[in-house]
MIPA-297118 format. One line per 8 residues: their letters; for each residue x, y, z of N, C-alpha, C. Coordinates in Angstrom, 1 decimal, padded with zeros to 4 digits. Layout:
# MIPA-297118
A	X,Y,Z,X,Y,Z,X,Y,Z  ... .
//
This chain:
# MIPA-297118
XXXXXXXX	088.2,093.4,089.0,087.6,094.6,089.4,087.9,095.0,090.9  087.6,096.2,091.3,087.8,096.6,092.6,086.8,095.9,093.5  087.3,095.3,094.6,086.5,094.6,095.6,086.2,095.5,096.8  085.2,095.0,097.6,085.0,095.7,098.9,086.2,095.7,099.8  087.0,094.6,099.7,088.3,094.6,100.5,089.3,095.6,100.0  089.3,095.9,098.7,090.2,096.9,098.2,089.8,098.3,098.8  088.5,098.6,098.8,088.0,099.8,099.3,088.3,100.0,100.8  088.1,098.9,101.5,088.3,098.9,102.9,089.8,099.1,103.2 .
XXXXXXXX	090.7,098.4,102.5,092.1,098.6,102.7,092.6,100.0,102.4  092.1,100.6,101.3,092.4,101.9,101.0,092.0,102.9,102.0  090.8,102.7,102.5,090.2,103.6,103.6,091.0,103.5,104.9  091.4,102.2,105.3,092.0,102.0,106.6,093.5,102.1,106.5  094.1,101.8,105.4,095.6,101.7,105.3,096.2,102.7,104.4  095.4,103.3,103.5,095.9,104.4,102.6,096.5,103.8,101.3  096.3,102.5,101.0,096.7,102.0,099.8,096.0,100.7,099.6  096.1,100.2,098.3,095.6,098.8,098.0,096.1,098.5,096.6 .
XXXXXXXX	096.1,097.2,096.3,096.6,096.7,095.0,095.5,095.9,094.3  095.4,096.2,093.0,094.4,095.5,092.1,095.2,094.7,091.0  094.9,093.5,090.8,095.6,092.7,089.8,094.9,092.6,088.5  095.8,092.5,087.4,095.3,092.3,086.1,094.3,093.3,085.6  094.7,094.6,085.9,093.8,095.7,085.5,093.8,095.9,084.0  094.9,095.8,083.4,095.0,096.0,081.9,095.4,094.7,081.2  094.6,094.3,080.3,094.9,093.0,079.6,096.2,093.1,078.8  096.7,091.9,078.5,098.1,091.9,077.8,098.1,092.6,076.5 .
XXXXXXXX	097.1,092.5,075.7,097.2,093.2,074.4,097.1,094.7,074.5  096.3,095.2,075.4,096.2,096.7,075.6,097.5,097.2,076.3  098.0,096.3,077.2,099.3,096.7,077.8,100.4,096.8,076.8  100.5,095.9,075.9,101.5,095.9,074.8,101.4,097.2,074.0  100.2,097.6,073.7,100.1,098.9,073.0,100.5,100.1,073.8  100.2,100.1,075.1,100.7,101.1,076.0,102.2,101.1,076.0  102.8,100.0,076.2,104.2,099.9,076.3,104.9,100.4,075.0  104.3,100.1,073.9,104.9,100.6,072.6,105.0,102.1,072.5 .
XXXXXXXX	103.9,102.7,072.9,103.8,104.2,073.0,104.8,104.7,074.0  104.8,104.1,075.2,105.7,104.6,076.2,107.2,104.5,075.8  107.6,103.3,075.3,108.9,103.1,074.9,109.4,104.1,073.8  108.5,104.4,072.9,108.8,105.4,071.8,109.0,106.8,072.5  108.1,107.1,073.4,108.2,108.4,074.1,109.5,108.6,074.9  109.8,107.6,075.6,111.1,107.6,076.4,112.3,107.8,075.5  112.3,107.1,074.4,113.4,107.2,073.5,113.4,108.6,072.9  112.3,109.2,072.6,112.2,110.5,072.0,112.7,111.6,073.0 .
XXXXXXXX	112.4,111.4,074.3,112.7,112.4,075.3,114.1,112.2,075.9  114.8,111.1,075.5,116.0,110.7,076.2,117.1,111.7,076.1  117.1,112.5,075.1,118.2,113.5,074.9,118.0,114.8,075.8  116.8,115.0,076.3,116.6,116.2,077.1,116.2,116.0,078.5  115.8,114.8,078.9,115.5,114.6,080.4,115.6,113.1,080.7  115.8,112.8,082.0,115.8,111.5,082.4,114.4,110.9,082.4  114.4,109.5,082.2,113.1,108.9,082.1,112.2,108.9,083.4  112.8,109.3,084.5,112.0,109.4,085.7,111.2,110.7,085.8 .
XXXXXXXX	111.5,111.6,084.9,111.0,113.0,085.0,110.0,113.4,084.0  109.3,112.4,083.4,108.4,112.6,082.3,107.0,113.0,082.9  106.9,114.2,083.3,105.7,114.6,084.0,104.6,115.1,083.0  103.3,114.8,083.4,102.2,115.2,082.6,102.2,114.8,081.1  102.6,113.6,080.7,102.6,113.3,079.3,101.3,113.3,078.6  100.2,113.3,079.4,098.9,113.4,078.8,098.6,114.7,078.2  099.4,115.8,078.6,099.2,117.1,078.1,100.0,117.2,076.8  101.0,116.4,076.6,101.9,116.5,075.4,101.4,115.7,074.3 .
XXXXXXXX	100.8,114.5,074.6,100.5,113.5,073.5,099.1,112.9,073.8  098.3,112.9,072.7,096.9,112.5,072.9,096.8,111.0,073.3  097.8,110.2,072.9,097.8,108.8,073.2,097.8,108.6,074.7  098.6,109.4,075.4,098.7,109.3,076.9,097.4,109.8,077.5  096.8,110.8,077.0,095.5,111.2,077.5,094.4,110.1,077.3  094.5,109.4,076.2,093.5,108.3,076.0,093.8,107.2,077.0  095.0,107.0,077.3,095.3,106.0,078.4,094.7,106.4,079.7  094.8,107.6,080.1,094.2,108.1,081.3,092.7,108.0,081.3 .
XXXXXXXX	092.1,108.2,080.1,090.7,108.2,080.0,090.1,106.8,079.7  090.9,105.7,079.8,090.4,104.4,079.5,089.3,104.0,080.4  088.1,103.7,079.8,086.9,103.4,080.7,087.2,102.3,081.8  088.0,101.3,081.5,088.2,100.3,082.5,089.0,100.9,083.7  089.9,101.8,083.4,090.7,102.4,084.5,089.7,103.3,085.3  088.9,104.1,084.7,087.9,104.9,085.4,086.9,104.0,086.2  086.6,102.9,085.7,085.8,101.9,086.4,086.4,101.5,087.7  087.8,101.4,087.7,088.5,101.1,088.9,088.6,102.3,089.9 .
XXXXXXXX	088.6,103.5,089.4,088.7,104.7,090.2,087.4,105.0,090.9  086.3,104.8,090.2,085.0,105.3,090.7,084.6,104.7,092.1  084.9,103.5,092.4,084.5,103.0,093.8,085.2,103.8,094.9  086.4,104.4,094.6,087.1,105.2,095.6,086.7,106.6,095.7  086.4,107.3,094.6,086.2,108.7,094.7,084.8,109.1,094.1  084.0,108.2,093.6,082.7,108.5,093.1,082.6,108.7,091.6  081.5,109.0,091.1,081.2,109.0,089.7,081.7,110.2,088.9  082.0,111.3,089.6,082.4,112.6,088.9,083.9,112.7,088.9 .
XXXXXXXX	084.6,112.2,087.9,086.0,111.9,087.9,086.8,113.0,087.0  087.7,113.6,087.6,088.6,114.6,087.0,090.0,114.1,086.9  090.6,114.2,085.7,092.0,113.9,085.5,092.8,115.1,086.0  093.5,114.9,087.1,094.3,116.0,087.7,095.7,116.0,087.1  096.4,114.9,087.1,097.7,114.9,086.5,098.1,113.5,086.2  099.4,113.3,085.7,099.9,112.0,085.4,101.5,112.2,085.4  102.1,111.1,085.5,103.6,111.1,085.6,104.1,109.7,085.1  104.9,109.7,084.1,105.5,108.5,083.6,106.9,108.5,084.3 .
XXXXXXXX	107.1,107.4,085.1,108.4,107.3,085.8,109.0,106.0,085.5  110.1,106.0,084.7,110.8,104.8,084.3,112.2,104.8,084.9  112.5,103.7,085.6,113.8,103.6,086.2,114.6,102.6,085.3  115.6,103.2,084.6,116.4,102.4,083.7,117.2,101.3,084.4  117.4,100.2,083.7,118.2,099.1,084.3,119.6,099.6,084.8  119.9,099.3,086.0,121.2,099.7,086.6,121.4,101.2,086.8  120.4,102.0,086.5,120.6,103.5,086.5,119.4,104.2,087.0  118.5,103.5,087.7,117.2,104.1,088.1,117.3,104.8,089.4 .
XXXXXXXX	116.9,106.1,089.5,117.0,106.9,090.7,116.0,106.5,091.8  116.4,106.7,093.0,115.6,106.5,094.1,114.5,107.6,094.2  113.4,107.4,094.9,112.4,108.4,095.2,112.4,108.5,096.8  112.7,109.7,097.3,112.8,109.8,098.8,111.4,109.6,099.4  111.3,109.3,100.6,110.0,109.2,101.3,109.3,110.6,101.2  108.1,110.5,100.9,107.3,111.8,100.7,105.8,111.6,100.8  105.1,112.7,100.9,103.6,112.7,100.7,103.3,113.5,099.4  102.5,112.9,098.6,102.2,113.6,097.3,101.5,115.0,097.6 .
XXXXXXXX	100.7,115.0,098.6,099.9,116.2,098.9,100.8,117.4,099.1  102.0,117.2,099.5,103.0,118.3,099.7,103.1,119.2,098.4  102.8,118.6,097.3,103.1,119.3,096.0,101.8,119.8,095.3  100.7,119.7,095.9,099.4,119.9,095.2,098.5,120.9,096.0  097.9,121.9,095.2,097.1,122.9,095.8,095.6,122.5,095.7  095.2,121.5,096.4,093.9,120.9,096.3,093.1,121.1,097.6  091.8,121.4,097.5,091.0,121.5,098.6,089.5,121.0,098.3  089.1,120.1,099.1,089.8,119.3,100.1,090.8,118.4,099.4 .
XXXXXXXX	091.8,117.9,100.2,092.8,117.0,099.6,092.3,115.6,099.4  091.3,115.6,098.4,090.7,114.3,098.0,091.1,114.0,096.6  092.1,113.2,096.5,092.7,112.8,095.2,093.3,111.4,095.3  093.3,110.6,094.3,093.8,109.3,094.4,094.8,109.0,093.2  095.9,108.3,093.5,096.9,108.0,092.5,096.7,106.5,092.2  096.6,106.3,090.9,096.6,104.9,090.3,098.0,104.7,089.7  098.8,103.8,090.3,100.1,103.5,089.8,100.1,102.2,089.0  100.1,102.4,087.7,100.0,101.3,086.7,101.3,100.7,086.4 .
XXXXXXXX	101.5,099.4,086.6,102.8,098.8,086.3,102.9,098.5,084.8  103.8,099.1,084.1,104.1,098.9,082.7,105.0,097.7,082.6  106.0,097.6,083.5,106.9,096.5,083.6,106.6,095.8,085.0  107.1,094.6,085.2,107.0,094.0,086.5,107.8,094.9,087.5  107.2,095.2,088.6,107.8,096.1,089.6,108.1,095.3,090.9  109.4,095.1,091.2,109.8,094.2,092.2,110.8,094.9,093.2  111.1,094.2,094.3,112.1,094.8,095.2,113.4,095.0,094.5  113.8,094.0,093.6,115.1,094.1,092.9,115.2,095.3,092.0 .
XXXXXXXX	114.1,095.7,091.4,114.3,096.8,090.4,113.6,098.1,091.0  113.4,098.2,092.3,113.1,099.5,092.9,111.6,099.7,092.9  110.8,098.8,093.4,109.3,099.0,093.4,109.0,100.0,094.5  107.8,100.6,094.4,107.3,101.5,095.4,107.2,100.8,096.8  107.5,101.6,097.8,107.3,101.1,099.2,106.4,102.1,099.9  105.5,101.6,100.7,104.5,102.4,101.4,104.5,102.1,102.8  104.2,103.1,103.6,104.0,102.9,105.1,102.5,102.9,105.4  101.9,101.8,105.6,100.4,101.7,105.8,100.0,102.6,106.9 .
XXXXXXXX	098.8,103.2,106.8,098.2,103.9,107.9,098.6,105.4,108.0  099.6,105.8,107.2,100.1,107.1,107.4,099.3,108.2,106.6  098.3,107.7,105.9,097.4,108.6,105.2,096.6,109.5,106.1  096.5,109.1,107.4,095.7,109.8,108.4,096.5,110.9,109.1  097.8,111.0,108.9,098.7,111.9,109.6,098.5,113.3,109.3  098.0,113.6,108.1,098.0,115.0,107.6,099.3,115.4,107.1  099.4,116.7,106.8,100.7,117.2,106.2,101.9,117.2,107.1  103.0,116.7,106.6,104.3,116.8,107.4,105.3,117.6,106.6 .
XXXXXXXX	106.0,118.5,107.3,106.9,119.4,106.6,108.0,118.6,105.9  108.3,118.9,104.6,109.3,118.2,103.9,110.6,119.1,103.9  111.7,118.4,103.7,113.0,119.1,103.8,113.8,118.8,102.5  114.8,119.6,102.2,115.6,119.2,101.0,116.2,117.8,101.1  116.1,117.1,100.0,116.7,115.7,100.0,118.2,115.8,099.9  118.8,114.8,100.5,120.3,114.6,100.4,120.6,114.0,099.1  121.8,114.2,098.6,122.3,113.6,097.4,121.3,113.7,096.2  121.0,114.9,095.9,120.0,115.2,094.9,120.2,114.5,093.5 .
XXXXXXXX	121.4,114.3,093.2,121.7,113.7,091.9,121.3,112.3,091.8  121.0,111.7,093.0,120.5,110.3,093.0,119.0,110.1,093.3  118.3,111.3,093.3,116.9,111.2,093.7,116.0,111.8,092.6  114.8,111.3,092.6,113.8,111.9,091.6,113.3,113.2,092.1  113.0,113.3,093.4,112.4,114.5,094.0,113.4,115.3,094.7  113.2,116.6,094.7,114.2,117.5,095.4,113.9,117.7,096.9  112.7,117.2,097.3,112.4,117.2,098.7,111.9,115.8,099.2  112.0,115.7,100.5,111.6,114.4,101.1,111.2,114.6,102.6 .
XXXXXXXX	110.8,113.6,103.2,110.5,113.7,104.7,111.7,113.5,105.5  111.8,114.2,106.6,112.9,113.9,107.5,112.9,112.5,108.0  114.1,111.9,108.3,114.2,110.5,108.7,113.3,110.2,109.9  113.2,111.1,110.8,112.5,110.8,112.1,111.0,110.8,111.8  110.5,111.1,110.6,109.1,111.1,110.3,108.6,109.8,109.7  109.5,108.9,109.5,109.2,107.7,108.8,109.6,106.5,109.6  108.7,105.6,109.8,109.0,104.3,110.5,109.2,103.3,109.4  110.4,103.2,108.9,110.7,102.3,107.8,110.5,100.8,108.1 .
XXXXXXXX	110.5,100.5,109.4,110.2,099.1,109.8,108.8,098.6,109.4  107.9,099.6,109.3,106.5,099.3,108.9,106.3,099.3,107.4  107.3,099.6,106.6,107.1,099.8,105.2,106.8,098.4,104.5  105.9,098.5,103.5,105.6,097.3,102.7,106.0,097.5,101.3  106.4,096.5,100.6,106.8,096.6,099.2,105.6,096.3,098.3  105.4,097.3,097.4,104.2,097.1,096.5,104.7,096.4,095.2  104.9,095.1,095.3,105.4,094.4,094.1,104.2,094.1,093.2  104.4,094.5,091.9,103.3,094.4,090.9,103.8,093.6,089.7 .
XXXXXXXX	102.9,092.9,089.1,103.2,092.3,087.8,102.7,093.4,086.7  103.3,093.3,085.6,102.9,094.2,084.5,101.4,094.1,084.3  100.7,095.2,084.3,099.2,095.2,084.1,098.5,095.3,085.4  099.2,095.1,086.6,098.6,095.4,087.9,098.6,096.9,088.2  097.9,097.3,089.2,098.1,098.6,089.7,097.9,098.7,091.2  098.5,099.7,091.7,098.2,100.1,093.1,097.5,101.4,093.2  096.8,101.6,094.3,096.2,102.9,094.6,096.8,103.4,095.9  097.1,104.8,096.0,097.4,105.3,097.3,096.9,106.7,097.5 .
XXXXXXXX	096.7,107.0,098.7,096.1,108.3,099.1,097.1,109.4,099.2  096.7,110.7,099.2,097.6,111.8,099.0,098.6,112.0,100.2  098.2,111.6,101.4,099.1,111.8,102.5,099.8,110.5,102.9  099.6,109.4,102.2,100.3,108.2,102.4,101.8,108.3,102.2  102.6,108.0,103.1,104.1,108.1,103.0,104.6,107.0,102.1  105.3,107.3,101.1,105.8,106.3,100.2,107.1,106.8,099.5  107.9,105.9,098.9,109.1,106.2,098.2,109.6,104.9,097.6  110.8,104.9,097.1,111.4,103.7,096.4,112.9,103.8,096.4 .
XXXXXXXX	113.5,102.6,096.3,114.9,102.5,096.2,115.4,102.6,094.8  116.7,102.8,094.5,117.2,102.9,093.2,117.1,101.5,092.5  117.1,101.6,091.2,117.1,100.3,090.4,118.6,100.0,090.0  119.1,099.0,090.7,120.4,098.5,090.3,120.4,097.2,089.6  119.2,096.7,089.3,119.0,095.4,088.6,119.2,095.5,087.1  119.2,094.4,086.4,119.3,094.4,085.0,118.0,094.6,084.2  116.9,094.9,085.0,115.6,095.0,084.4,115.0,096.4,084.7  114.5,097.0,083.6,113.8,098.3,083.8,112.6,098.2,084.7 .
XXXXXXXX	112.3,099.3,085.4,111.0,099.4,086.1,110.3,100.6,085.7  109.2,100.4,084.9,108.4,101.6,084.4,107.0,101.5,085.0  106.6,102.7,085.5,105.2,102.8,085.9,104.6,104.1,085.4  103.3,104.1,085.2,102.5,105.2,084.8,101.6,105.6,085.9  101.8,106.8,086.5,101.0,107.2,087.6,099.9,108.2,087.1  098.7,107.9,087.4,097.5,108.6,087.0,096.8,109.2,088.2  096.6,110.5,088.2,096.0,111.2,089.4,094.6,111.6,089.1  093.7,111.2,089.9,092.3,111.5,089.7,091.7,112.1,090.9 .
XXXXXXXX	090.8,113.0,090.7,090.1,113.6,091.9,088.6,113.8,091.6  087.7,113.8,092.6,086.3,114.1,092.4,086.1,115.5,091.9  085.1,115.8,091.2,084.8,117.1,090.7,084.6,118.1,091.8  084.3,117.6,093.0,084.0,118.4,094.2,085.3,119.0,094.8  086.4,118.5,094.4,087.7,119.0,094.9,088.2,120.2,094.0  088.6,121.3,094.7,089.0,122.5,093.9,090.5,122.5,093.8  091.0,122.9,092.6,092.4,123.1,092.4,092.6,124.7,092.5  093.4,125.1,093.4,093.7,126.5,093.5,094.8,126.9,092.5 .
XXXXXXXX	094.6,127.9,091.7,095.5,128.3,090.7,096.4,129.5,091.1  096.1,130.0,092.3,097.0,131.1,092.9,097.6,130.6,094.2  098.5,131.4,094.7,099.1,131.0,096.0,100.6,130.5,095.7  101.1,129.8,096.7,102.6,129.5,096.7,102.9,128.5,095.6  101.9,127.8,095.0,102.2,126.8,094.0,101.8,127.3,092.6  101.5,128.6,092.5,100.9,129.2,091.3,101.8,129.0,090.1  103.1,129.0,090.3,104.0,128.9,089.1,103.8,127.6,088.4  103.3,126.6,089.1,103.1,125.2,088.5,101.6,125.0,088.1 .
XXXXXXXX	100.7,125.7,088.8,099.3,125.3,088.6,098.4,126.5,088.1  099.0,127.6,087.8,098.1,128.7,087.3,097.5,128.3,086.0  098.2,127.6,085.1,097.7,127.2,083.8,097.6,125.7,083.7  097.6,125.0,084.8,097.5,123.5,084.7,096.1,123.1,084.2  096.1,122.3,083.2,094.8,121.8,082.7,094.2,120.7,083.5  092.9,120.8,083.7,092.1,119.7,084.3,091.1,119.2,083.2  090.8,117.9,083.3,089.9,117.3,082.3,088.8,116.5,083.1  087.6,116.9,082.8,086.4,116.2,083.4,086.2,115.0,082.5 .
XXXXXXXX	086.5,113.8,083.0,086.5,112.6,082.2,085.1,111.8,082.4  084.5,112.0,083.5,083.2,111.2,083.7,082.4,112.0,084.7  081.1,112.0,084.4,080.1,112.6,085.4,080.0,114.1,085.2  079.8,114.9,086.2,079.5,116.3,086.2,080.2,117.1,087.3  080.4,118.3,087.1,080.9,119.3,088.1,079.7,120.2,088.4  078.7,119.7,089.2,077.5,120.4,089.4,077.6,121.7,090.1  078.7,121.9,090.8,078.8,123.2,091.6,079.8,124.1,090.8  080.3,123.7,089.7,081.2,124.5,088.9,082.5,124.9,089.7 .
XXXXXXX	083.0,123.9,090.4,084.2,124.2,091.2,085.4,124.5,090.4  085.6,123.9,089.3,086.8,124.1,088.5,086.5,124.5,087.1  087.6,124.9,086.4,087.5,125.2,084.9,088.3,124.1,084.2  087.7,123.6,083.2,088.3,122.4,082.5,088.8,122.7,081.1  089.8,122.0,080.7,090.3,122.1,079.3,089.5,121.3,078.4  089.4,121.7,077.1,088.8,120.9,076.1,089.7,119.8,075.7  089.1,118.6,075.4,089.9,117.5,075.0,090.4,117.7,073.6 .
//
């Protein structure tokens, strides 16, 4: 379970790691669903780009709503938990794209910017197969302007941070065993290297926010969020801040 040290590290450094979050049998069922989905989608998009699978398939929604995962989220954001988004990102062996240094908050119309990412390791995630890298403490910097990424054909995202905004010497590798997870804050600077190894690196990112956070459906990001569904998974939205989709 989440410890006081996990909460402290997340608050002070912008990330933390929890071990053995999903038991082996449950993880095997998740992996079976994920493998089938990646194979199904392989003819139309790369496996790094499987955004919001919980909207497409009920099994992914059920993964996001797993009580044990929500139990891990609650110490960080409280009891009123909203599923904001998810992203299945799988780096194929010897062909996995890099993720440029970035801040997630750059892409989200949330106010306040209180949202947490749970990065669940479906496979072992190591330096060799392109694990996530994080720059601790950068969650306090606030928004930094992003610029077009170089060599777009080798990157997952089309934007990234300028080189002078990132102190790579301070970066840490978030190496995870399958079934572990990491948490990171919305302004935490993070990215990853390509996968040139012989082993796949698959992770399922689940984004949760407290019901007190508002998602703006208009503005410069309206084309992506005007009809974006939110799901209240636990607790209440006592102030009626958002509109939620039916399960």
